[in-house]
BALOBA-1460 file (C-alpha; in Angstrom, 3 decimals):
// residues 214
<rec num="1" residu="m" x="0.000" y="0.000" z="0.000"/>
<rec num="2" residu="s" x="1.386" y="3.416" z="-0.969"/>
<rec num="3" residu="s" x="1.790" y="6.181" z="1.620"/>
<rec num="4" residu="k" x="-1.084" y="8.063" z="-0.024"/>
<rec num="5" residu="e" x="-3.368" y="5.010" z="0.134"/>
<rec num="6" residu="a" x="-2.366" y="4.417" z="3.765"/>
<rec num="7" residu="k" x="-3.150" y="8.035" z="4.605"/>
<rec num="8" residu="h" x="-6.580" y="7.834" z="2.976"/>
<rec num="9" residu="s" x="-7.250" y="4.456" z="4.587"/>
<rec num="10" residu="g" x="-6.470" y="5.887" z="8.017"/>
<rec num="11" residu="w" x="-8.697" y="8.883" z="7.349"/>
<rec num="12" residu="l" x="-11.561" y="6.637" z="6.290"/>
<rec num="13" residu="r" x="-11.240" y="4.531" z="9.448"/>
<rec num="14" residu="k" x="-11.364" y="7.680" z="11.570"/>
<rec num="15" residu="l" x="-14.278" y="9.017" z="9.562"/>
<rec num="16" residu="t" x="-16.441" y="5.913" z="9.881"/>
<rec num="17" residu="r" x="-15.695" y="5.682" z="13.617"/>
<rec num="18" residu="g" x="-16.511" y="9.353" z="14.083"/>
<rec num="19" residu="v" x="-19.768" y="9.106" z="12.160"/>
<rec num="20" residu="a" x="-20.871" y="5.972" z="14.062"/>
<rec num="21" residu="p" x="-22.760" y="7.897" z="16.786"/>
<rec num="22" residu="f" x="-24.145" y="10.371" z="14.220"/>
<rec num="23" residu="a" x="-27.668" y="8.942" z="14.019"/>
<rec num="24" residu="l" x="-28.043" y="8.953" z="17.788"/>
<rec num="25" residu="m" x="-26.884" y="12.552" z="18.081"/>
<rec num="26" residu="m" x="-29.114" y="13.615" z="15.196"/>
<rec num="27" residu="t" x="-32.036" y="12.062" z="16.974"/>
<rec num="28" residu="a" x="-31.164" y="13.841" z="20.145"/>
<rec num="29" residu="g" x="-30.627" y="17.122" z="18.359"/>
<rec num="30" residu="g" x="-33.910" y="16.817" z="16.517"/>
<rec num="31" residu="a" x="-35.806" y="15.839" z="19.640"/>
<rec num="32" residu="v" x="-37.485" y="12.976" z="17.806"/>
<rec num="33" residu="p" x="-38.266" y="9.882" z="19.888"/>
<rec num="34" residu="c" x="-36.691" y="6.669" z="18.651"/>
<rec num="35" residu="p" x="-38.344" y="3.619" z="20.255"/>
<rec num="36" residu="a" x="-36.021" y="0.774" z="21.243"/>
<rec num="37" residu="q" x="-37.395" y="-2.583" z="20.189"/>
<rec num="38" residu="d" x="-35.880" y="-4.525" z="23.069"/>
<rec num="39" residu="a" x="-36.325" y="-1.917" z="25.818"/>
<rec num="40" residu="p" x="-38.127" y="-3.090" z="28.949"/>
<rec num="41" residu="a" x="-41.724" y="-2.002" z="29.226"/>
<rec num="42" residu="a" x="-42.095" y="1.296" z="31.082"/>
<rec num="43" residu="a" x="-44.331" y="1.572" z="34.106"/>
<rec num="44" residu="a" x="-47.879" y="2.647" z="33.330"/>
<rec num="45" residu="p" x="-48.103" y="6.460" z="33.569"/>
<rec num="46" residu="a" x="-50.234" y="8.022" z="36.249"/>
<rec num="47" residu="e" x="-53.692" y="9.234" z="35.313"/>
<rec num="48" residu="v" x="-53.832" y="12.787" z="33.989"/>
<rec num="49" residu="d" x="-56.323" y="15.301" z="35.352"/>
<rec num="50" residu="p" x="-58.434" y="16.484" z="32.377"/>
<rec num="51" residu="d" x="-58.427" y="20.117" z="33.538"/>
<rec num="52" residu="r" x="-54.628" y="20.147" z="33.899"/>
<rec num="53" residu="l" x="-54.256" y="18.380" z="30.550"/>
<rec num="54" residu="a" x="-56.354" y="21.065" z="28.850"/>
<rec num="55" residu="l" x="-54.141" y="23.757" z="30.381"/>
<rec num="56" residu="a" x="-50.979" y="21.857" z="29.491"/>
<rec num="57" residu="s" x="-52.152" y="21.474" z="25.878"/>
<rec num="58" residu="q" x="-52.677" y="25.234" z="25.695"/>
<rec num="59" residu="v" x="-49.174" y="25.780" z="27.053"/>
<rec num="60" residu="i" x="-47.712" y="23.428" z="24.419"/>
<rec num="61" residu="d" x="-49.665" y="25.051" z="21.585"/>
<rec num="62" residu="l" x="-48.627" y="28.540" z="22.685"/>
<rec num="63" residu="s" x="-45.022" y="27.468" z="23.209"/>
<rec num="64" residu="f" x="-44.704" y="25.435" z="20.010"/>
<rec num="65" residu="p" x="-47.391" y="26.524" z="17.498"/>
<rec num="66" residu="p" x="-48.489" y="23.434" z="15.525"/>
<rec num="67" residu="e" x="-47.945" y="25.083" z="12.133"/>
<rec num="68" residu="g" x="-44.256" y="25.683" z="12.880"/>
<rec num="69" residu="r" x="-43.265" y="22.590" z="14.826"/>
<rec num="70" residu="q" x="-41.767" y="20.556" z="12.006"/>
<rec num="71" residu="a" x="-39.794" y="23.510" z="10.664"/>
<rec num="72" residu="m" x="-38.505" y="24.254" z="14.185"/>
<rec num="73" residu="l" x="-37.324" y="20.680" z="14.725"/>
<rec num="74" residu="m" x="-35.732" y="20.497" z="11.268"/>
<rec num="75" residu="r" x="-33.822" y="23.743" z="11.901"/>
<rec num="76" residu="a" x="-32.407" y="22.170" z="15.039"/>
<rec num="77" residu="a" x="-31.561" y="18.964" z="13.152"/>
<rec num="78" residu="d" x="-29.907" y="20.881" z="10.282"/>
<rec num="79" residu="t" x="-27.846" y="22.927" z="12.729"/>
<rec num="80" residu="m" x="-26.756" y="19.746" z="14.473"/>
<rec num="81" residu="t" x="-25.831" y="18.209" z="11.109"/>
<rec num="82" residu="n" x="-23.577" y="21.152" z="10.234"/>
<rec num="83" residu="q" x="-21.901" y="21.056" z="13.631"/>
<rec num="84" residu="i" x="-21.388" y="17.298" z="13.384"/>
<rec num="85" residu="r" x="-19.843" y="17.731" z="9.929"/>
<rec num="86" residu="t" x="-17.391" y="20.247" z="11.364"/>
<rec num="87" residu="a" x="-16.680" y="18.048" z="14.398"/>
<rec num="88" residu="v" x="-15.981" y="15.005" z="12.212"/>
<rec num="89" residu="a" x="-13.588" y="17.071" z="10.085"/>
<rec num="90" residu="e" x="-11.760" y="18.222" z="13.207"/>
<rec num="91" residu="a" x="-11.660" y="14.722" z="14.700"/>
<rec num="92" residu="t" x="-10.182" y="13.287" z="11.488"/>
<rec num="93" residu="g" x="-7.610" y="16.052" z="11.137"/>
<rec num="94" residu="g" x="-9.260" y="17.578" z="8.092"/>
<rec num="95" residu="n" x="-7.344" y="15.273" z="5.729"/>
<rec num="96" residu="s" x="-10.282" y="14.491" z="3.492"/>
<rec num="97" residu="d" x="-10.539" y="12.436" z="0.350"/>
<rec num="98" residu="a" x="-12.789" y="13.812" z="-2.400"/>
<rec num="99" residu="g" x="-14.496" y="10.483" z="-3.104"/>
<rec num="100" residu="a" x="-15.022" y="9.779" z="0.573"/>
<rec num="101" residu="e" x="-16.378" y="13.292" z="1.054"/>
<rec num="102" residu="r" x="-19.008" y="12.610" z="-1.603"/>
<rec num="103" residu="i" x="-19.979" y="9.392" z="0.187"/>
<rec num="104" residu="l" x="-20.209" y="11.280" z="3.491"/>
<rec num="105" residu="q" x="-22.394" y="13.958" z="1.917"/>
<rec num="106" residu="r" x="-24.727" y="11.275" z="0.537"/>
<rec num="107" residu="f" x="-24.875" y="9.719" z="4.003"/>
<rec num="108" residu="l" x="-25.715" y="13.072" z="5.576"/>
<rec num="109" residu="g" x="-28.366" y="13.635" z="2.919"/>
<rec num="110" residu="r" x="-29.958" y="10.265" z="3.681"/>
<rec num="111" residu="m" x="-29.868" y="11.048" z="7.392"/>
<rec num="112" residu="r" x="-31.526" y="14.391" z="6.706"/>
<rec num="113" residu="a" x="-34.328" y="12.736" z="4.744"/>
<rec num="114" residu="l" x="-34.741" y="10.087" z="7.444"/>
<rec num="115" residu="t" x="-34.925" y="12.775" z="10.135"/>
<rec num="116" residu="d" x="-37.482" y="14.715" z="8.095"/>
<rec num="117" residu="r" x="-39.709" y="11.635" z="7.823"/>
<rec num="118" residu="a" x="-39.256" y="10.771" z="11.505"/>
<rec num="119" residu="i" x="-40.209" y="14.286" z="12.595"/>
<rec num="120" residu="a" x="-43.301" y="14.266" z="10.383"/>
<rec num="121" residu="e" x="-44.345" y="10.861" z="11.722"/>
<rec num="122" residu="h" x="-43.502" y="11.228" z="15.397"/>
<rec num="123" residu="s" x="-43.807" y="14.910" z="16.283"/>
<rec num="124" residu="p" x="-47.617" y="14.843" z="16.838"/>
<rec num="125" residu="a" x="-47.254" y="12.033" z="19.377"/>
<rec num="126" residu="l" x="-44.208" y="13.727" z="20.902"/>
<rec num="127" residu="f" x="-46.019" y="16.988" z="21.607"/>
<rec num="128" residu="a" x="-49.138" y="15.182" z="22.832"/>
<rec num="129" residu="a" x="-46.915" y="13.239" z="25.235"/>
<rec num="130" residu="m" x="-45.269" y="16.481" z="26.355"/>
<rec num="131" residu="a" x="-48.707" y="17.899" z="27.206"/>
<rec num="132" residu="r" x="-49.493" y="14.851" z="29.338"/>
<rec num="133" residu="a" x="-46.076" y="15.117" z="31.006"/>
<rec num="134" residu="y" x="-46.680" y="18.804" z="31.778"/>
<rec num="135" residu="a" x="-50.092" y="17.926" z="33.225"/>
<rec num="136" residu="r" x="-48.505" y="15.339" z="35.539"/>
<rec num="137" residu="t" x="-45.523" y="17.512" z="36.465"/>
<rec num="138" residu="f" x="-47.116" y="20.901" z="37.165"/>
<rec num="139" residu="t" x="-50.007" y="21.870" z="39.383"/>
<rec num="140" residu="r" x="-53.026" y="23.620" z="37.961"/>
<rec num="141" residu="d" x="-51.863" y="26.947" z="39.402"/>
<rec num="142" residu="e" x="-48.385" y="26.493" z="37.944"/>
<rec num="143" residu="l" x="-49.820" y="25.702" z="34.519"/>
<rec num="144" residu="v" x="-51.949" y="28.854" z="34.688"/>
<rec num="145" residu="q" x="-48.809" y="30.881" z="35.474"/>
<rec num="146" residu="i" x="-46.811" y="29.189" z="32.701"/>
<rec num="147" residu="r" x="-49.626" y="29.824" z="30.223"/>
<rec num="148" residu="a" x="-49.657" y="33.491" z="31.227"/>
<rec num="149" residu="f" x="-45.904" y="33.734" z="30.618"/>
<rec num="150" residu="v" x="-45.905" y="32.038" z="27.212"/>
<rec num="151" residu="s" x="-48.826" y="34.280" z="26.189"/>
<rec num="152" residu="t" x="-46.648" y="37.380" z="26.571"/>
<rec num="153" residu="p" x="-44.400" y="38.666" z="23.754"/>
<rec num="154" residu="a" x="-41.312" y="37.926" z="25.876"/>
<rec num="155" residu="g" x="-42.538" y="34.434" z="26.677"/>
<rec num="156" residu="r" x="-43.298" y="33.636" z="23.043"/>
<rec num="157" residu="k" x="-39.916" y="34.963" z="21.909"/>
<rec num="158" residu="y" x="-38.104" y="33.044" z="24.651"/>
<rec num="159" residu="l" x="-39.611" y="29.754" z="23.538"/>
<rec num="160" residu="e" x="-39.419" y="30.543" z="19.826"/>
<rec num="161" residu="k" x="-35.714" y="31.365" z="20.065"/>
<rec num="162" residu="s" x="-34.720" y="28.760" z="22.643"/>
<rec num="163" residu="m" x="-34.585" y="26.009" z="20.009"/>
<rec num="164" residu="d" x="-32.476" y="28.270" z="17.764"/>
<rec num="165" residu="m" x="-29.853" y="28.954" z="20.427"/>
<rec num="166" residu="i" x="-27.815" y="25.995" z="19.165"/>
<rec num="167" residu="a" x="-27.044" y="28.050" z="16.039"/>
<rec num="168" residu="d" x="-25.660" y="30.996" z="18.043"/>
<rec num="169" residu="p" x="-21.925" y="31.348" z="17.212"/>
<rec num="170" residu="d" x="-20.799" y="30.885" z="20.825"/>
<rec num="171" residu="v" x="-23.057" y="27.864" z="21.356"/>
<rec num="172" residu="a" x="-22.074" y="26.433" z="17.962"/>
<rec num="173" residu="r" x="-18.360" y="26.643" z="18.777"/>
<rec num="174" residu="a" x="-18.855" y="25.074" z="22.198"/>
<rec num="175" residu="n" x="-21.107" y="22.334" z="20.820"/>
<rec num="176" residu="t" x="-18.758" y="21.556" z="17.929"/>
<rec num="177" residu="a" x="-15.802" y="21.314" z="20.321"/>
<rec num="178" residu="y" x="-17.849" y="19.002" z="22.539"/>
<rec num="179" residu="m" x="-18.790" y="16.710" z="19.641"/>
<rec num="180" residu="s" x="-15.220" y="16.707" z="18.279"/>
<rec num="181" residu="s" x="-13.992" y="15.646" z="21.719"/>
<rec num="182" residu="v" x="-16.636" y="12.906" z="21.903"/>
<rec num="183" residu="f" x="-15.780" y="11.584" z="18.427"/>
<rec num="184" residu="s" x="-12.065" y="11.488" z="19.252"/>
<rec num="185" residu="a" x="-12.706" y="9.726" z="22.563"/>
<rec num="186" residu="i" x="-15.105" y="7.200" z="21.033"/>
<rec num="187" residu="q" x="-12.627" y="5.962" z="18.421"/>
<rec num="188" residu="p" x="-10.273" y="4.061" z="20.784"/>
<rec num="189" residu="m" x="-13.264" y="2.944" z="22.842"/>
<rec num="190" residu="q" x="-14.799" y="1.324" z="19.757"/>
<rec num="191" residu="v" x="-11.528" y="-0.497" z="19.051"/>
<rec num="192" residu="e" x="-11.357" y="-1.716" z="22.667"/>
<rec num="193" residu="l" x="-15.001" y="-2.818" z="22.650"/>
<rec num="194" residu="r" x="-14.495" y="-4.786" z="19.443"/>
<rec num="195" residu="r" x="-11.354" y="-6.420" z="20.881"/>
<rec num="196" residu="e" x="-13.079" y="-7.372" z="24.142"/>
<rec num="197" residu="l" x="-16.083" y="-8.813" z="22.333"/>
<rec num="198" residu="q" x="-13.882" y="-10.824" z="19.983"/>
<rec num="199" residu="e" x="-11.890" y="-12.232" z="22.911"/>
<rec num="200" residu="y" x="-15.050" y="-13.091" z="24.820"/>
<rec num="201" residu="l" x="-16.657" y="-14.834" z="21.851"/>
<rec num="202" residu="r" x="-13.494" y="-16.816" z="21.171"/>
<rec num="203" residu="s" x="-13.248" y="-17.971" z="24.804"/>
<rec num="204" residu="r" x="-16.960" y="-18.638" z="25.338"/>
<rec num="205" residu="p" x="-17.792" y="-22.373" z="25.484"/>
<rec num="206" residu="r" x="-19.721" y="-23.574" z="22.501"/>
<rec num="207" residu="q" x="-23.400" y="-24.153" z="23.224"/>
<rec num="208" residu="p" x="-24.923" y="-27.463" z="22.118"/>
<rec num="209" residu="v" x="-27.203" y="-27.107" z="19.140"/>
<rec num="210" residu="g" x="-30.692" y="-26.256" z="20.314"/>
<rec num="211" residu="a" x="-29.582" y="-25.351" z="23.853"/>
<rec num="212" residu="p" x="-31.047" y="-22.125" z="25.265"/>
<rec num="213" residu="t" x="-28.673" y="-19.167" z="25.395"/>
<rec num="214" residu="s" x="-28.108" y="-17.209" z="28.605"/>
């Protein structure tokens, strides 16, 4: 392998390791729930008082107007995508390969489309769940006070802009540095995890065919 090929090969290894947690962070950044198929069943939620639920629903609608919810979540997801792209470049030393860059851009485009579909599908249930959570968390009097605040111009602006704070230059720099640090730290951890799993599987006694697994 030539020195150039070795350099590109090393960059690609770093890139794929850095992008590994991308989907999870996109989900977190977009605030879209992602159900785990094998997660244990959650305890049944407590009953919600109808009066408090009605107040909580008003708070949610005032805080996050239904007509702008998807656009708000996609702005957050797009901002996160740009910051992740920068963090990956920093974590890999910026030594990119043009062909690999095109592949990465296609990947990011697919993730963007996936996030768009997930937000469209899940955001109604997400905000309905938030209303129920508010109704369980806050008293009736507290919900009345919160509704009064989000009905004011300052309250509406606070909530409207709070989701956009991630795009503020100071926040963007801090968040990008955080993600770059995470990507760099994850790379050796992934190697160690793979090594430990391989050693465990090699040393694990073979199970008889048809025997139940632990």
